[in-house]
C-alpha positions as CSV (number, residue, x, y, z in Angstrom):
1,X,-156.4,93.8,-124.4
2,X,-154.4,91.5,-126.5
3,X,-154.5,92.3,-130.2
4,X,-155.0,89.5,-132.7
5,X,-156.5,88.6,-136.0
6,X,-159.9,90.2,-136.6
7,X,-161.0,87.3,-138.9
8,X,-160.9,83.9,-137.2
9,X,-162.2,81.1,-139.5
10,X,-161.6,78.7,-136.6
11,X,-164.8,79.9,-135.0
12,X,-166.7,77.7,-137.4
13,X,-164.7,74.7,-136.3
14,X,-165.1,74.9,-132.5
15,X,-167.2,71.8,-132.0
16,X,-168.8,68.9,-133.8
17,X,-172.2,70.6,-134.0
18,X,-170.7,73.8,-135.5
19,X,-168.7,71.7,-138.0
20,X,-171.9,69.8,-139.1
21,X,-173.9,73.0,-139.5
22,X,-171.3,74.7,-141.6
23,X,-170.2,71.7,-143.7
24,X,-170.2,72.5,-147.4
25,X,-170.5,68.9,-148.7
26,X,-172.6,66.0,-147.5
27,X,-173.0,62.5,-148.7
28,X,-176.1,60.4,-147.9
29,X,-176.8,56.7,-148.4
30,X,-179.3,57.6,-151.2
31,X,-176.3,59.0,-153.2
32,X,-174.5,55.7,-153.2
33,X,-174.6,52.7,-155.6
34,X,-173.3,49.3,-154.7
35,X,-171.3,47.4,-157.4
36,X,-172.0,43.6,-157.1
37,X,-170.6,40.6,-158.9
38,X,-172.6,37.4,-159.6
39,X,-170.8,34.3,-160.9
40,X,-172.5,31.7,-162.9
41,X,-172.4,28.3,-161.1
42,X,-171.9,29.7,-157.7
43,X,-174.1,28.1,-155.0
44,X,-172.8,30.4,-152.3
45,X,-170.8,33.6,-152.1
46,X,-167.0,33.2,-152.6
47,X,-164.4,35.8,-151.6
48,X,-162.5,38.0,-154.0
49,X,-159.0,37.9,-152.5
50,X,-157.8,41.3,-153.7
51,X,-160.9,43.0,-152.5
52,X,-161.4,42.0,-148.8
53,X,-165.1,42.0,-147.9
54,X,-166.3,41.8,-151.6
55,X,-167.5,38.5,-153.0
56,X,-168.7,36.6,-156.1
57,X,-172.3,36.1,-155.4
58,X,-174.7,33.3,-156.2
59,X,-178.1,34.4,-157.4
60,X,-179.6,33.8,-153.9
61,X,-176.8,35.7,-152.1
62,X,-177.1,38.6,-154.6
63,X,-180.8,38.8,-153.9
64,X,-180.1,39.1,-150.2
65,X,-177.4,41.7,-150.8
66,X,-179.7,43.8,-152.9
67,X,-182.5,43.6,-150.3
68,X,-180.0,44.6,-147.6
69,X,-178.8,47.6,-149.7
70,X,-182.4,48.7,-150.2
71,X,-183.1,48.3,-146.5
72,X,-180.0,50.4,-145.7
73,X,-181.2,53.2,-147.9
74,X,-178.6,52.8,-150.7
75,X,-179.7,54.4,-153.9
76,X,-178.8,51.7,-156.4
77,X,-177.0,48.5,-157.3
78,X,-174.7,47.9,-160.3
79,X,-174.6,44.3,-161.5
80,X,-171.6,42.5,-163.1
81,X,-171.9,39.0,-164.4
82,X,-169.2,36.4,-164.7
83,X,-170.1,33.6,-167.1
84,X,-168.8,30.0,-167.1
85,X,-168.3,30.0,-170.9
86,X,-166.8,32.8,-173.0
87,X,-166.4,33.3,-176.8
88,X,-165.1,35.8,-179.3
89,X,-168.3,37.9,-179.4
90,X,-169.4,37.5,-175.8
91,X,-172.6,35.6,-176.7
92,X,-173.6,35.1,-173.1
93,X,-174.0,38.9,-172.7
94,X,-177.1,39.0,-174.8
95,X,-178.4,35.6,-174.0
96,X,-181.7,36.0,-172.0
97,X,-180.5,33.0,-170.0
98,X,-177.0,34.4,-169.5
99,X,-175.9,35.0,-165.9
100,X,-176.2,38.8,-165.9
101,X,-179.7,38.8,-167.4
102,X,-181.0,36.1,-165.1
103,X,-179.5,37.9,-162.1
104,X,-181.0,41.2,-163.2
105,X,-184.5,39.7,-163.3
106,X,-183.9,38.1,-159.9
107,X,-182.8,41.4,-158.3
108,X,-185.5,43.5,-160.0
109,X,-188.2,41.1,-158.7
110,X,-186.6,41.2,-155.2
111,X,-186.3,44.9,-154.7
112,X,-188.8,46.4,-157.1
113,X,-188.4,50.2,-157.2
114,X,-186.6,50.3,-153.8
115,X,-183.3,50.4,-155.7
116,X,-182.3,51.6,-159.1
117,X,-181.2,48.3,-160.7
118,X,-178.3,48.9,-163.0
119,X,-176.4,46.6,-165.3
120,X,-172.9,46.8,-166.8
121,X,-173.2,46.9,-170.5
122,X,-169.8,45.9,-171.7
123,X,-168.3,42.8,-173.3
124,X,-165.1,42.4,-171.4
125,X,-166.5,39.9,-168.8
126,X,-168.0,37.8,-171.6
127,X,-165.3,37.6,-174.3
128,X,-162.5,35.0,-174.4
129,X,-160.0,37.8,-175.3
130,X,-161.1,40.1,-172.5
131,X,-161.6,43.2,-174.7
132,X,-164.7,45.4,-174.4
133,X,-165.7,44.8,-178.0
134,X,-165.5,42.4,-180.8
135,X,-162.2,42.1,-182.8
136,X,-161.5,42.6,-186.4
137,X,-159.3,40.2,-188.5
138,X,-156.2,42.1,-187.3
139,X,-157.1,41.7,-183.7
140,X,-158.2,45.3,-183.2
141,X,-161.4,46.3,-181.4
142,X,-163.9,47.0,-184.2
143,X,-165.9,50.0,-182.9
144,X,-168.9,49.8,-185.2
145,X,-169.3,46.0,-185.0
146,X,-169.2,46.3,-181.3
147,X,-172.1,48.9,-181.3
148,X,-174.3,46.2,-182.8
149,X,-173.5,43.8,-179.9
150,X,-174.1,46.6,-177.5
151,X,-177.6,47.2,-179.0
152,X,-178.3,43.5,-178.6
153,X,-177.1,43.6,-175.0
154,X,-179.2,46.6,-174.2
155,X,-182.4,45.0,-175.4
156,X,-181.7,41.9,-173.4
157,X,-180.8,43.8,-170.2
158,X,-183.8,46.1,-170.5
159,X,-186.1,43.1,-171.1
160,X,-184.6,41.5,-168.0
161,X,-185.7,44.4,-165.9
162,X,-182.8,46.8,-165.6
163,X,-183.8,50.4,-164.8
164,X,-180.5,51.8,-166.0
165,X,-177.8,50.5,-168.4
166,X,-174.2,51.3,-167.6
167,X,-172.3,51.8,-170.9
168,X,-168.7,51.2,-169.9
169,X,-167.1,50.1,-173.1
170,X,-165.8,53.5,-174.4
171,X,-166.9,52.9,-178.0
172,X,-167.5,56.0,-180.1
173,X,-171.3,56.5,-180.6
174,X,-172.3,53.9,-178.0
175,X,-174.9,56.1,-176.3
176,X,-176.7,57.0,-179.6
177,X,-176.7,53.4,-180.7
178,X,-178.1,52.0,-177.5
179,X,-180.7,54.8,-177.2
180,X,-181.9,54.0,-180.7
181,X,-182.1,50.3,-179.9
182,X,-184.0,50.9,-176.6
183,X,-186.5,53.3,-178.1
184,X,-187.0,51.1,-181.1
185,X,-188.0,48.2,-178.9
186,X,-190.3,50.2,-176.6
187,X,-187.9,50.7,-173.7
188,X,-188.4,54.4,-173.6
189,X,-188.0,54.7,-169.8
190,X,-184.8,52.7,-169.5
191,X,-182.0,55.1,-168.6
192,X,-178.5,55.3,-169.9
193,X,-175.5,55.8,-167.6
194,X,-172.6,56.7,-169.8
195,X,-169.1,55.9,-168.5
196,X,-168.0,59.0,-170.4
197,X,-164.6,59.7,-169.0
198,X,-163.2,56.2,-168.3
199,X,-159.5,56.2,-168.1
200,X,-157.0,53.5,-168.9
201,X,-156.0,53.2,-165.3
202,X,-153.9,50.8,-163.2
203,X,-156.4,51.1,-160.4
204,X,-158.7,48.5,-162.1
205,X,-156.4,45.6,-161.2
206,X,-158.5,44.0,-158.5
207,X,-161.6,44.4,-160.6
208,X,-160.0,42.2,-163.3
209,X,-159.7,39.4,-160.8
210,X,-163.3,40.0,-159.8
211,X,-164.6,39.5,-163.3
212,X,-161.9,36.8,-164.1
213,X,-160.7,38.9,-167.1
214,X,-159.1,37.1,-170.0
215,X,-157.4,40.3,-171.2
216,X,-154.0,40.2,-172.9
217,X,-152.6,43.5,-173.8
218,X,-154.4,46.7,-172.8
219,X,-157.3,48.9,-173.6
220,X,-155.5,52.1,-174.4
221,X,-156.9,52.4,-177.9
222,X,-160.4,53.1,-176.5
223,X,-160.0,54.1,-172.8
224,X,-158.7,57.6,-172.1
225,X,-155.1,58.6,-171.6
226,X,-154.6,59.4,-167.9
227,X,-152.9,62.7,-168.8
228,X,-155.9,64.1,-170.7
229,X,-158.5,66.2,-168.8
230,X,-160.0,68.1,-171.7
231,X,-160.6,64.9,-173.5
232,X,-162.7,63.6,-170.6
233,X,-164.9,66.7,-170.7
234,X,-165.3,66.3,-174.5
235,X,-166.4,62.7,-174.1
236,X,-168.9,63.7,-171.5
237,X,-170.4,66.4,-173.7
238,X,-170.6,64.1,-176.7
239,X,-172.5,61.5,-174.6
240,X,-174.9,64.1,-173.3
241,X,-175.5,65.2,-176.9
242,X,-176.2,61.6,-177.8
243,X,-178.9,61.2,-175.1
244,X,-177.1,60.0,-171.9
245,X,-179.2,60.5,-168.8
246,X,-176.2,60.4,-166.5
247,X,-172.5,60.7,-167.2
248,X,-169.6,59.0,-165.3
249,X,-166.0,59.7,-164.4
250,X,-163.9,56.6,-163.6
251,X,-161.8,56.2,-161.6
252,X,-162.8,58.8,-159.0
253,X,-160.1,59.7,-156.6
254,X,-157.2,60.1,-159.0
255,X,-159.4,62.0,-161.4
256,X,-161.1,64.5,-159.1
257,X,-160.0,67.4,-161.4
258,X,-161.8,65.8,-164.4
259,X,-164.8,65.1,-162.2
260,X,-165.0,68.8,-161.2
261,X,-164.6,70.0,-164.8
262,X,-167.3,67.7,-166.1
263,X,-169.6,68.7,-163.2
264,X,-169.2,72.4,-164.1
265,X,-170.5,71.9,-167.7
266,X,-172.9,69.0,-167.5
267,X,-176.6,69.4,-167.9
268,X,-177.3,65.9,-166.5
269,X,-176.2,64.3,-163.3
270,X,-172.6,63.4,-162.9
271,X,-171.5,60.2,-161.1
272,X,-168.1,58.8,-160.2
273,X,-166.9,55.2,-159.6
274,X,-164.6,54.6,-156.7
275,X,-162.9,51.7,-158.3
276,X,-161.4,48.4,-157.0
277,X,-157.9,49.7,-156.7
278,X,-159.0,52.7,-154.6
279,X,-160.9,50.3,-152.4
280,X,-158.1,47.8,-152.1
281,X,-155.5,50.4,-151.1
282,X,-157.5,51.7,-148.2
283,X,-158.4,48.2,-147.0
284,X,-154.7,47.1,-147.2
285,X,-153.4,50.2,-145.4
286,X,-156.1,49.8,-142.7
287,X,-155.3,46.1,-142.3
288,X,-151.7,47.1,-141.4
289,X,-152.9,49.7,-139.0
290,X,-151.4,52.5,-141.0
291,X,-154.6,54.6,-141.3
292,X,-157.9,54.9,-139.5
293,X,-160.2,52.8,-141.7
294,X,-163.5,54.5,-141.1
295,X,-162.1,58.0,-141.3
296,X,-160.3,57.1,-144.5
297,X,-163.3,55.5,-146.1
298,X,-165.6,58.4,-145.2
299,X,-163.0,61.0,-146.3
300,X,-162.5,59.3,-149.6
301,X,-166.2,59.3,-150.5
302,X,-166.6,62.9,-149.3
303,X,-163.8,64.1,-151.5
304,X,-165.6,62.6,-154.5
305,X,-168.8,64.3,-153.5
306,X,-166.9,67.6,-152.9
307,X,-165.5,67.5,-156.4
308,X,-168.9,67.4,-157.9
309,X,-170.3,63.9,-158.0
310,X,-174.1,63.6,-157.6
311,X,-173.8,59.9,-156.8
312,X,-170.9,57.5,-156.2
313,X,-170.4,53.9,-157.0
314,X,-168.6,52.4,-153.9
315,X,-168.0,48.9,-152.6
316,X,-168.5,50.5,-149.1
317,X,-172.0,51.7,-150.0
318,X,-173.9,49.5,-147.5
319,X,-171.3,49.8,-144.8
320,X,-171.4,53.6,-145.1
321,X,-175.1,53.6,-145.0
322,X,-175.0,51.6,-141.8
323,X,-172.6,54.0,-140.2
324,X,-174.7,57.0,-141.2
325,X,-178.2,55.8,-140.7
326,X,-180.9,58.1,-141.9
327,X,-179.4,61.5,-142.4
């Protein structure tokens, strides 16, 4: 008899059925959220060049995309609006007739409760300077003045039909301010998704094309330093204390350690955003034949789930749902 190792972990990898049965982490379509962009004035969808397969929607094409996501079993949709006109305070963001609020109503009426309809609550798409808040006379982002604008946006988005508001501006006290405004106007059931650990990342590059950002300079005075993990956990705990219903880590793949740390301590669901740069890198490598596209896409999402995300925002959400079917 040939001697050998008594413990053989490979026994649990012998075939596909065994690997499925012993898998520690799974992702289903219901755990995915589709980010979608709607551009004011669009009569048809137009491609976003740095994000192959992603488009600027018209209202009609956005409704079709939302219905398709619901039919595929995707859990939610996150809406971003690109206005035709911008100003210093992002007036279009709180205008009931602004593109994001009009699109929200259209999507909410289209899908009902089949999707969690979410809206990006931030000023960067709407300001002519591209920052996530209003500026003081010295050109710095004024935290507390911005909170007032966020409250106005929150009321407008909730009135438009959003189920969940995605607070992505990284202003101190934004969760408490928005919760107060929502409750004060009777929107007690409107949820808050706090982008708690949002880092000043280079991986947002394609997104800035997608929202036609007017930004000059950077956002390092309010987004987190990429070297700081404890600070990300602290921000998440602060947002939970202020009433966040869900907390977010963004980006996802380069911050899996932060995601895991937040998931360990959070009392509320923890989500992660697989951002535009992460999407674009895989698409570019696959287009050159350097990687197996489907395997890379699935592995990237599974790694985020494995690190602790309860749900994932991904531009591949509907495609992944189509690959997986009902599982």
